[in-house]
N, C-alpha and C positions, 0 to 999 in steps of 0.2 A: 378334457382338454388334450390328453395324450392322443386320443383318436383324431382330433383336428390336426395335430402336428404330423401324425402318421399319414393321414390323407394328403396333406400338403406335400409331404415328401414323395409319396407315390405319384401324385399328380405332376410334380416337377420332373421326376424321372421319365414319366411317360411323355410329357411335353418335350423334353430334351431329345428323347429317342425319336419321336415322330417328326421333329422339325430339324433334325441334324442337317438335312440337305437344303433347308429353306434359307433364303437370304435374310439379312437382318442387320442390326447395328447395336453396338454397345453405347452406353451413355453414362455420364457422371455429372452431378449437379450439386449446387448449394441452394438453400431455400430459407425463407424467413417469413414470418407472418404472425398470426394471432391464434391463441388457443383459448377457448372459453368452456366453462364447465358448470354443472349444476347437479348437486346431490349431496347426501349426508348432511343436510342442513346448511350447506355453504354454496356459494356461487361466485363467479368472478371471471376475469380474463387476464391473460399475461402474454407477453411476447414469446415466440418460439423460433429457434434456429435449427437447421438440420443439413444433412448431406445424404446423398443416395447414389448408388450405382445400380445399373440394370442392363438387361439385354432384351431388345424387342425382335421377335421373329415375324417376318412378313408371311402371312398365310394366304394372301391374295394381293391383287393390285390395290384393293380398297380396305383391307383389314389386317390387323396385327394382334399378336398376343405376346406378353412380356413377363419377365421376372425381375424382382427388385429386392435389394437389401438396403436398409436405411438406419440412420441414427439421428434422433431428434432430441432437443433439450428445451424444456420450458425454462425461461430465464428468471427463476426464483431460487433463492437460497434453499438448499436441501433437496431440490428435485433431482431425480435420477435421469440418466439418459434412457430414452425409450428406443430400444433396438427393434427393428422390424424386418419381417420377411413377407413378401407378398407377390402379387401379380396384377396384371392389367390386361384388358382386352378392349379393342376399340376399332374405330374407323379412321382411315387415312383419307383426308379431303385434299386431294392433289398431292404434290411432292413435299409441302411444307407444314401442313396442319394435321394434327391428330386430336381426336376426341375420344375419351376412354372412361371406362368404369374400372375401379380398382378394389382390391380386397386383400386381406392378409391378417397377420397376427403381430401385435406389438408386445414386447416383454421387457421388463426392467424392474429392479427393486423388489423382486419376488412376486410381482404381479404379471398376469398376461391379459391381453384384451384384444379380441378380434376387431377388425375395422372394415368399413366399406367407404367408398368415396367415388368422386367423379373429377375429371380434369380436362384441360385443354393445353396442348403444346404447340408452339409455333416456331419454326426455324427462321433465323435471321441471316440469310446468306451463308453459304459454306456449312460449317459444322456446329454453329452456335444456335441455341434455342432459348426461349423463355416459356414459362408455364404458369398456370394457375390451377391449384388443386384444393378441393375440399375433402376432408376425412371426418368420419364419425367413429369414435372408439366406443365399444359397448363394454361397460364394466359396472362396478357398483356406483361409480361416479361417471356419468356419460361425459365424454370430452369431445369437442368439435375443434377442428383446426382449418384455417384458411391460409394457404401459403402461396407466395410468389417465388418462383425459382428461375435460375439461369444455369445453363449447362452446355455441355459439348458432347457431340456424338463422334464415334470412332468407327 
C-alpha cells in the first residue's frame, strides 16, 4: 500500500510540473447518493453524502486530466468519514460536457481502499455544473457508490 501512495505522489508531482502552463479550472462540489456493499457475510445499502475539491488541466481541446480530494460519509451510526485522493482523465464534449474515468485511494478508520469509477459532468450556464459518478472501492468488503453532485468551477 505504501508503494501505491508513493506512486500517486510522484505521479501528482509529474502531472503538476508537466501541466503548469496548461489552462484549466478549479472545482468544488457537494454530492449525495447510495452506497451498497457485499462481503463478510453481510450486504446492504445506505445513503452517502460528500464533498470534493479538485483541479482539471486541459491537455487538448477535447481532453483533460484532473486531481481531486474528497470526504464522504455513509449515513449510518458509527461509520467513519472516507477521505479520498485521486484523479480523473476524460473527454470534453463541447464546452459544457465531460465524460471521465476516475481512480484513487480512499482511507479512514484505519482502512485504505483503492477505487475506480466513471462519471459525467454537465455545466448549467456560467460556472455551475451537475454530475453523476459511479465508484467501486476494492477492499475486504467491496463497496459501490452512485452519487449525484452539484458544484461550481473557478
